[in-house]
C-alpha positions as CSV (number, residue, x, y, z in Angstrom):
1,M,-21.9,4.6,-7.3
2,A,-20.2,6.9,-4.9
3,E,-18.2,6.1,-1.8
4,F,-19.1,7.2,1.7
5,L,-17.7,6.6,5.1
6,Y,-19.5,6.8,8.4
7,T,-18.0,6.8,11.9
8,V,-19.7,5.4,14.9
9,R,-18.8,6.2,18.5
10,A,-20.3,4.7,21.7
11,V,-22.9,7.0,23.4
12,R,-22.1,5.5,26.8
13,E,-18.3,5.3,27.5
14,G,-19.0,2.7,30.1
15,M,-19.9,0.3,27.3
16,L,-16.2,0.3,26.4
17,T,-14.6,0.6,29.8
18,E,-17.0,-1.6,31.9
19,G,-18.6,-3.7,29.2
20,P,-22.0,-3.5,27.5
21,T,-25.3,-4.0,29.2
22,P,-27.4,-6.9,28.1
23,E,-29.5,-4.5,25.9
24,E,-26.3,-2.9,24.4
25,S,-25.0,-6.4,23.7
26,R,-28.2,-7.3,21.8
27,V,-28.1,-4.0,19.8
28,L,-24.4,-4.6,19.0
29,A,-25.1,-8.1,17.7
30,D,-27.9,-6.6,15.5
31,H,-25.3,-4.0,14.3
32,A,-22.8,-6.7,13.4
33,S,-25.5,-8.7,11.5
34,Y,-26.7,-5.6,9.7
35,L,-23.2,-4.7,8.5
36,E,-22.4,-8.4,7.6
37,G,-25.6,-8.5,5.4
38,L,-24.6,-5.2,3.7
39,A,-21.1,-6.5,3.0
40,K,-22.6,-9.7,1.5
41,A,-24.8,-7.5,-0.7
42,G,-21.9,-5.5,-1.9
43,V,-22.9,-2.2,-0.1
44,V,-20.3,-2.2,2.6
45,E,-16.7,-2.4,1.5
46,T,-15.1,-2.6,4.9
47,A,-16.1,-2.1,8.5
48,G,-14.1,-2.2,11.7
49,R,-13.1,-0.4,14.9
50,T,-10.1,0.8,16.8
51,Q,-9.0,-1.6,19.5
52,N,-8.6,0.9,22.4
53,L,-11.3,0.8,25.1
54,D,-11.8,4.4,26.0
55,A,-13.6,7.5,24.8
56,S,-11.4,7.8,21.7
57,T,-12.6,4.5,20.3
58,F,-14.5,4.7,17.0
59,G,-15.6,2.4,14.2
60,I,-15.7,3.1,10.5
61,I,-17.9,1.8,7.8
62,I,-17.0,2.4,4.1
63,L,-19.9,1.9,1.7
64,S,-21.1,2.5,-1.8
65,A,-24.3,4.2,-2.5
66,D,-26.0,6.0,-5.3
67,N,-26.0,9.3,-3.5
68,E,-25.6,10.9,0.0
69,S,-29.3,10.4,0.8
70,A,-29.0,6.7,0.2
71,A,-25.8,6.5,2.2
72,R,-27.4,8.5,5.1
73,Q,-30.3,6.0,5.0
74,V,-27.9,3.1,5.5
75,M,-26.2,4.9,8.4
76,E,-29.5,5.9,10.0
77,N,-30.9,2.3,9.7
78,D,-27.9,0.9,11.5
79,P,-29.3,-0.8,14.6
80,A,-26.6,0.7,16.8
81,V,-27.7,4.2,15.7
82,L,-31.4,3.4,15.8
83,G,-31.0,1.8,19.2
84,G,-29.2,4.9,20.6
85,V,-26.0,2.9,21.5
86,M,-23.8,4.7,19.0
87,R,-23.8,8.1,17.4
88,A,-22.8,8.3,13.8
89,E,-21.4,10.9,11.3
90,L,-21.4,10.6,7.5
91,F,-18.7,11.8,5.2
92,P,-18.2,11.6,1.4
93,F,-15.2,9.4,0.7
94,R,-12.9,8.4,-2.1
95,T,-10.5,5.5,-2.0
96,A,-7.1,6.6,-3.3
97,F,-5.3,3.3,-3.0
98,R,-6.5,-0.3,-2.5
99,R,-4.4,-3.3,-1.8
100,R,-4.5,-5.7,-4.7
101,N,-5.4,-9.3,-4.0
102,Q,-2.5,-11.7,-4.1
103,P,-2.9,-14.9,-6.2
C-alpha cells in the first residue's frame, strides 16, 4: 500500500465566512460520513482542516491505496467533491514520523 494526501478547499468562500447553505450543509455531512467510514475501514489515516474561516482554509485527508488511480477514485468519490462544494488535489505522500501511542 502507498500513501496519498488530498487537499480540499471550499469552492464558495461564503460557505466559510457566512456559513453553509442548507445544500452545502447536507453535502458536508455526507463528506464527514464518507471519511468516517473510510477511516473505520482503514483507508483514511487522518483527516482534518485548518480552523481559519477565510479563503486560505483547507482540509487534508491522508489515505492508503494500492496506487494513484485507487487514491484518485477515493478523492473523486468524496461527496464534497462530487457535490461541487469543494475542489480537491491529490499528492503522493510518505509519512516520515508518526507519534507512537502511549500506554
